[in-house]
Structures are given as C-alpha cells and as structure tokens.
N, C-alpha and C positions, 0 to 999 in steps of 0.2 A: 345178668340177673333179671332185669326188667323184661327182656324179650322172652325169657323162659317162663316168667310169671304170667305174661300176657298169653302165651301159648297154653298154659294150664287153664286159664279162664275160658279161652276159645274152645278147647276140647271139652271141658265140662259143660259149657253152654250148648255145644253141639249135641252132646249125650243127653242133656235135659230136653232139648227140642225133639230128639228122636223118641225118647221114652214117653213124653207127653203126647206126641202125635199118635204113637202106637196105642197108648191108653185111651185116648179120645176115640180112636177108630174102633177099638174093642167095645167101649162104652156105648157107642152108637149102634153097633151091630148086635150086641148081646143084651143090652138093657133097654135102650130107647125103642128100637124097632127090630126085635129078634126075628130072624128067618131060619127055621130049623134046617132046611135043606141046603143053605148057603154056607160055604166055607168061610171062616173068619177073615182071612186075609186074601181071599180069591177076588181081588179088586185092584185094577191097574192104578186107580187113584191113590191107593195106599202107598204104593211103591214110588209114584211120582212125588207124593208128599214127603217121602224120606229124603228127597233131594232138595225140593223147593222150600219146605218149611224151615229146616235149619239154616239155609242160606238167607232166608228172609229175616229170621231172628238175629243172626249175626250182623246183617246189614243195619238193622234197627239199633242194635247195641252200639255199633260203630258210630252211627249218626249222633246218638245220645252221649257219646264220649265215655262209654263204659270202660274202654280199654286204655284210658289215659291214667297216668300216675297209679299204676296197679299196686305198687309197693306201699302206698299211703292210704289205702282204703280203710274206712272205719265200718265196723259191723252194723251199727244203727243206720248210718247213711246208706250202706249197701242194701239194707232191708227196704228202705223207702224207695231207692232207685230201682230195685228189682220189681217192686210192686207197681210202680208207675209204668215201667217198660212192659211188664206183663199185661197190664190193663190195656195199654195202647195196642200192643201186638195182638192180643186176643180179640179186640174189637175189629181189627183189620181182617183177621182170619175168619171171624164170624160173618162179616159182610161179603167177603170174597168167596168163601168156600162153604160155610154152613147154611147160609140163608137160602140157598137153592135146593137144600135137601127136601125130599118129599116126606112130610110128617103128617100125622093124623091130627095133632093139636100144636098150637104155638108154644105150649108149655115145654115140648121137647126141644125147641130151639133154645129156650131160656136155660134148660137143664144142661144142654150141650155146651153153651157158652160158660156157665158157671163151673162146670166140670173142667173145661179147658183152663180157665182162669186159676182154679184152685190147684190142679195137678201140675201145671207148668210153673206156677210161682213156687210151690212147695219143693219140687225137685231142683229147680234152678237155684233157689236161695240156699237150700241145704248144701249143695255142692260148692257154691261160692263161699258159704260160711266156713266150710272146712278149710278151703284155701286161705281165706282172709284171716282166720284164727291162727293158722300156722305161721303166717307172715307176721302178724302182730306179736306173737310169742318170740319170734326170731329178732324182731326189732327191740323188744323189751329186754332180751337177753344179750343185746349188743352184737348179734351175729349179722345183722343188717343195719347199715347206717347210711346217712345222707351227707355228703361232703358239704361243710358249712364254713362260711367266711364271716368273721366277726369284724365289723367296722367300728373302731373305737380303740383307744389305748389308755384310757383313764380308769379311775376307780369304778365308774358305772359299768364299763365293759368287763372289768374283772369280776364284779359282783354278779353280772348277768351270766358270765361263764360258769361261775361257781354254783349259781342257782340251778342252771340247766344240768350240770354234772351231778349235782346232789339231789335232784328231785326224785320222789319216791318211784315213779314210773319213767323209765328212760324214754326220751322222745325220739331218739335216732340221730341226733345231731353229732356228727363227727367233725370236730373243728380241725381245719387244715392250717389255720393261722389267723392273724388279725391285720387290719390296715391301720397304719399310724395316721393320726389327725393332728394338724397344726403343730407338727414337730414335737408333740408331747411324747413323753417316754415313761412308761410304767414298768419298772423292772420286775415287779411281781407278775404282771401279765406275760412278760417276755419269758418268764421261768416256766410257764405252762404251755405256751404255744409260740411259734416263731412269728416275727413281724415280717410280712411278705412285701411291704411297700407302702405307697400312699394312694390316695384316691385317683391319681393319674394312671395307676397301674390296674384299675378295676377290671376293665374289659379283658386285658391279657390274662390276669389271674383267674378270672371266671372260666375262660376257655382252657387254660393250662391244667387247672385242677378239677375240671368238670364240676364246678360248684352248682349245687342244687338249691341251696338255701343261704340267704344273707340275713344276718341280724345286725341292726344298726343300734349301737348303744353309745350315744354321745353325751358329753357333759352339758350342763345347763348353758354354758357360754359358747357351745358349739352347735346349738340347735339351728342356727341360721344356715348351716351347711347341708341340712337334710334335703332341701329341694334340689340342690346341685347334685348330690349323690344319687337321688332318685332318677334324675334325668339320665345319668349314666347307666343305672341298673335297669330301667324300664325298657331299654333297647335290647337287653339280653334275653336269651330264649328261655321261656318257662321257668323263671326264677320264682321262688317263694321268698318274699321280702317281709321281714318283721322288724318293728321298731319298738324299743322299750318305751312304755308310756310314762307321762308325767302326771302330776296331780290333776291338771285340767282334763286330760283324756279320761281319767278315771271318773271324774265328776259328770262329764257329758255322756258317758256310757259308750265310747267309741272303741273300747278295748275288747278284743276277742279272746275268749278262753277256750283253748282246744280241748282241754280235759281238766277235770277237777284236780288232777295231780300235776298239771303242767303250769309253767309260768305264763302270766298274761302278756299279750303283745298286741300292738296295732299291726294288723296284717294287710299288706298292700296286694290287691288282686291284679295280677298282670294280664288276666284274660278280659278283653274288652266286651266280648259277647258270650252268650251261653254256648256250650259245646255243639248243640244241634244247629245253632245259627252259623257257626264256623263250618260245619259239615255242609249245610245247604249252600253257603257262599261258594265253597270249593266245587261242589257239584254243578252249581249254576255257571261258574267260571268255565269249567270244562265243556259243558253242553253249549253255552253261548259261543265260546271260542271255536268249537268244531263247526257249529252252524254258520257262524260268520265266515269262516274260511271256505266253506263249501259254497254258500250263497254268493260271496264276493269274489269267487275264483275268476270270473270274467273281468272284474274290476282290477284284481291283482295283475292279470295278464296285460290288460290295456295300459294300466299305469306303468308297468315295467317297460313296455315298449316305448311309451312317450318319454320316460326318464332317460332311457338309453339313446333315443333319437335327438333329444333336445340339448344334451350336454354330454361331453366325454366323461367316462368314468363308470364305476360299478352302479348297478341298479339299487342295491341295498347298502345301508350304512349301519355298521355295528359299533357301539360305543360302550365302554365300561361305565356302569352306574352302580350306586350303592343301594342295596335292597334290605330285606328283612334282617334284623339283628346286625346291621352294618356289614353284611356280606356282599362283596362285589359280584356283578353278573354282567353279561353282554346283552344290551338292549338293541333290538333291531328296528330300523325304520327305512322307508323309501328315501333315497338320497334327495334332499331338497336344496343342497348347496353345491357349489363348484368344488372339484377335487382340490385338496390341500387348502381348504378354507381356514384351517387353524394352524397353518404352517408357522405362524408367529406366536403360537401359544393359545390356550383356551380363551374363548371370547363368546359372550352371549349374543344372540341375534337381536336386531332391532327392527322396527317397522320398515325402514328403508335400507335395510342391510344389503350392500352390493354383492355379498357372498351368496345370496339366495338366487337361484335360477328363476326365470319367469314362471315356469311350470311349478317350481317349488313353492313360489308365493301362493299360487292357487291351491296346491295341496295343503299347505298350512292353514289356509282359510277354511277349508272344509274338513280338516283333520285327516286327509287322505294319507298323509305320510306316516300316520300312527298305526295303520291297520296291520302291518307285519308284526306288531306286538302281540297279536292274538297267539302267535307261536310261543312267545314268552309266557303267556297265560297258561297254555297247555303244558309247558315244562314246569310250571309252578313257581317261577321266579317273579311273576307279576300276577295281579288280579285285574278284573275288569274295572273295579272301582277301588281307588286308593291314592294316597299322595303321590305326585309325580316324583320319580327318582332323579336324583341329581348326581353330579360327579363329585368325587372327594375334594377336588380343587375348590369347588364353590361351597361345599359343606363346611370345610374348615373356616371359610370366611363368615358364613352364616352363624356358626356356633359361637364365634367370638362376640357377636352382637346379640344373638338370641339362642342361648344354650338349650332352650326348650325344644329346639328343632330335633334334637336326638330322640324325643318322644315319638316322632313319626316312624322311627325304625322298629317300633313295636309291631307294626303290621306290614303286609306286603305292599309295595308300590303298585300303582294302577295306571291303566291307559287313560282313564278320566278321573277327575276328583272334584270335590267341592271347590277347591282353589282354582282349578281349571275353568269350572263353570262360572264362578263369580269374578275371576280375575283374568284368566287366560295365560298366555305365555309371559314369562318374566324376562325382561331384557337387561336387568341389572341386579346386583345383590340387594339393593334397596327394595326393589320390587319383589324379590324372593322373600325377604323378611316380611313385607307387607302381605304377600299371599299366604304366608305361614299361618296367620290367624284363622283363615278359613279351614285349613287342613287340621289345625288343632280343634276347631269346632266340630269337624267330622269325627275326630278321635273321641270326643266326649259324647257324641250322639250316634256312634257306629251301630248299625243294625241292618237287617235285610231291607226294611222299609226305606231307610235313608239311601241305600244303594239303588233301589228302584227309582227314587226321586231324582238322583243324580244322573242316572242313565236316561231318564225321560228328558231332563233339561239339556243333556249333552246332545241327544238326537235333535232337539229343537234348534240348538245353536248350529248344528251341522246343516240342517235343512235351510236355515235362514242365512247361512254363509257368514255368521258373525264371529268366526274364530279369530282370535288375536294372535 
C-alpha cells in the first residue's frame, strides 16, 4: 500500500515538473521576449530540461523527506512543505538556468522567477491534494489503518482504547493487541483485544505484527516503567510512540493534539535529526567512503601484504556485530590478532594483549585496521560517524547494568564516534559502560555539524598516533 502511494506522489510530482517547465518555457518565449519567426519549442534546452528538471525536483523532494510516511500526510502540512520545497527549488533553477538569459530588463528575470514559483507550486500542490484527500478519506472510513500495539492492561488502557475507537474522526489505529503490565489482568480489555505478552516480548511483537504505532497507557503506580519501555521501543524502526498524559503534562503544555477530533497524547519523536540532515548524512557517507577507498587503495594493498607476511592467516577479519534496530551484520577489519585468538570464547583486547600481532598493535594505534569498514558504509550497515557496534555477547552484559544502551540502536553504528574520540577502545564491560555516556551525549546532539567535529578530531588522533 505504502509503495503504491509513494509511486503516485512520484508520478504526480514528475507530471507537475514537466508541466511547469513547459509553461515557463512558453511564458519566456511568448510573453517575456517574443520572437515571431521562432518556433515555440524549437530549442534543445527545452528537451534537455524535460529530463533534468523533473529529476532535480524528485531529488530535492527525496532529500527533504517528502516520500516518507505517505499514508499519514496532512493537507495543511502538505501545503507548507510544498511551498517550502517549491521556493527552494525555484531559487536553484533561477540561478542555474534563468539568470543567464539575455533580457532587456531585470524585471523579466523577476517575472520569470515568480511565474515558475506560482505555476510549479499550484500544479504540484493540487495534484498532491487530490492524492492526500483520497488517502485521508480512506483512513477516516477505516479502509486504511495502522497496526497499533497498546501497552497497558488496566482501566487507563481500556479507557484509552474506547476513546480512540469512539472518537468522531477515526485516527487509523488498528489495535492488534495489548501488552500486560505487572501481571495485572483486566478482563474487560481482554474482551476487546488479545493479550500478546509482556514487555519482554516487545521487540518480537513489533516485528511479527509490523507495528507502526505504540500507545503507552499505564496506571499511576506503573509510571516508573515508562523509561524502561521507551528504551526497548526507541531501538525499533520508525515507530510512532504516544503516551497518555497525566495532569502535570497538561499543565506544562507538553501534550500534542494531532486534531481537534483526536485524543491528546505525549508524542515521542523517534527521528533524531530532520529528514534533510539524514539524507545529507547518507550522501556524505557514500561519497566519503568511495573517496576513501579510491585514495587509500595503495594503503589497502600495502597493509594487506604486511598482514599476510607478518602472521599466518587471512588478511581480513569479519565478525558479527549488532547494528541499527538491533539487526546483526558482518563488520570487516584488517586482522590485527593471531588466528584463533578467541578459541576460548569472546574476550576484549587490552593494551598488552598477547593475541595482538606486532603489526596489529601499530594498526590499532593509527586506526588502520578500521579502514575496510568503508565497505560496510557503502552497503549501508554502518555510517562514518556513529556509536561503535558491539557483539550481542557484550550487549547482553552492558544492558544488565545500563539498559539505556539500547537507545544507541536508534542509529547506524559508525567507524568513529564521540566515544571513540573521547575514550578509545574499551577493554572491559566496565569501560564499555563508561564510554556509553559519550555515545548517549552524541545521541542528544546528533547533527551534521557534530559529525564534522568528530571526523576532525578523529583525523587529529590518527595523525598524532594517539589511538587507544
């Protein structure tokens, strides 16, 4: 359903781009600078624009996150988002294509820009409005719904369910069941939806039922469990998390009202950056990874030869780590230890670890063993900057002492991180827990600017050979 809806938006946006470009071309030829003897579309630039212009608009919309959550679009927000994107795109087209036009007065430049802005916005928004209005009607008529999990099993959970089901305008929540809390049992709630398990089953249930929205409705004496529940939920992919408010939340004004017809909730934003920053981060990852692999290709070759010549065994070492949303992946490194270094079981390295080869010790000092991970970045399992991924064996130990570690799984792991810069390699679970506070700090301050700072400090550490 969502893929089909996305395709509708892409096709309509492409059509709008073609129509607005054709209208602009006609406006310039017929109104601004008419030449009677010249055919209207007898210009190669027009046909080039039919390919380049729509591609540019679609790229801009993708970067801005236009095609995310297409089934949940609101018409007013669509209006503002379309206006912003049109203004930005029109400015780019003006400076790249229109400013070089030969005109008799600058007034013609301004008229061309305003015409493009007006015609593109009008056509684009009207087509989007048709799609969005149809979708909204289908949601309100219960033909489209979003699988929802209710966390709670008391009277508050029952009243929350009844409020949502009986609201004047249907919000799209299709309850698949509820989670039992503190072994409590509300037979009335069990009559309207099944009990699917406890909080220990959250991750499994979210994947099995393709849950898109979670509503937390706990009794007053269960409020202390909210943080623990959020730590489990925040590592899940693109969940909408809502919490029923209490009197204090209403007083301080932290409650979000989605519509005048809908119930008020505290809404937890699971996206740590704006959509355009996520897009720029991914583009930067791909560009920098490709550049690094090309520039460092002689280093790859020389390092591989030295690793092979200084100790028996393979050049590369692949190990399963846990990444985004708790999904396992294979992380690649240059082998810095002797073969079968963990034959007795998982063990963290120390400063004087005898399992590390002499050349491996040097590689770790200057982070040379990490450069094969640019391949992981290209594949999308890692980022340039992000918390270092760990093995499940150690994550289980860390979570027992610091459950907030699960919050790190909200983002992709990285080659370098704030924890790596400030702390370095961890040689024990105690040190992992200690390093955690730096990675949580990154989570709270995640941005393109922060990533740039971390990369600069990482380069400084490598050049100074201060790697731990």
